[in-house]
Structures are given as C-alpha cells and as structure tokens.
Steps between C-alpha positions, in 0.01 A plus 500: 500500500374622832359849535355611833315781667663600827346726758749701715428712807673655796392693810812494718819708470578668170208364302620610165842356558334164573299512179815592313674204659228271362519654150875466495476135607289410194649751257647230270146377434303821539243573233288771668461706813170660612471840655541513877185504714451571865249294695376439852607166650275193504400332822474610865864577572566875554770602249599757246372516138666289233658599167396237240588426141473219252790350299461299191797267450600229247771241506489216244699280737287562813243273655216655712687393818801703383297823525399406858858429597628824341231695684586338831874565452445870448264507806773353704756751361266783605508373860138372497390302801176301519371560850140613450265395225412805293735707718745765389775400272813638338413327175229262381531326162208287395470293185154605384479307173700292261280504186374160412599343827246382761646353820348403838843436651485656848848653447398673176135516416432644152345726423544661846190397691413854630626716212147543350395665835787744529479839346867565593588224256241554229508874464883521439477196270230667286697823489788296354300279274153609391430159365611306804310181596517291808400151399227555249367828650609843393669691784269794402194287592655387828562853603139595412377225735698641797366739759541853359672627820761235474574598135519875580729417793771396248659840432735541204828675593637657184768673704654158562647307202648153470703426190 
C-alpha cells in the first residue's frame, strides 16, 4: 500500500480550475482534500499569489515514484513550463511525504526536503489532518517553529472549495 501527501498550487490562469485538474487526476485514489489557502509566492520572482491545498491519496498498487509521475503528468496537462526556478506556474504538484519511506534519490527525495519550512504546505495539511506528522515530527510543532508572519500569510479561503 502506498499512501502519499501531495501539495498542489497554482498562480497562473484560472487557479481553481488548475487545482480541480489536480484533484480530478488523483480522484481514484483520493482520501482527503484540505481547504484552499492563498499564499504569497516564495523566492525573488515577481508573481501573483498562489492557491494551495493538500491532497491525501492512497493506492495499494502504487510505488512512491508513481505519485511523482502522476503529479508530473497533471502538471504537463495543465500547460506547465519550467523556465524559472520558483517562478509562476499553472500547476505545481509536489510529493511531500509517503509515510514510512525515506529516500535521498535526487528525483524524489522523501520526505520533501523543504516541506518542514513551508507554511503553505504545513498549514493546509494540519487543517486536513490535525494529527499529521512529517517524519517523526508533528506538523503542529513544525508550524510553531516557523516565523509567525509566514504562518499568518497563509490565508484560508473558505469561499473556494475543492471536492
């Protein structure tokens, strides 16, 4: 059995349509969907705010690499291009965690090497699963260790719903 935590985000075009595209792509394995949050972009590239959410998925026949390939396929379907690191994107799908799997493979490092530093990943994840852990650390504790401004910059959008 392979369950995974996927982070999805979009800041180009119809952002909600892009998030729905991601949800639809994993619907056969979908276990849970977080609320939608709006966040400022990371990095130094000027761009619009992101919509972000977390998806919990499970497929007894999937290997961790399968989640990466499924995420990349839906990114391609969204028209994503990779021109600028941390630049704007139609859709970003990251494999954040596959519980019980640790990997230093450069193509799929697990848990995601920067997830513990990213409020836009942790806050939606905690909203979906109050007992979530990344590795051995509770997501709640990871959020508490972040800069307060970064955490408050992750704004819940109850007017936007993924299902």
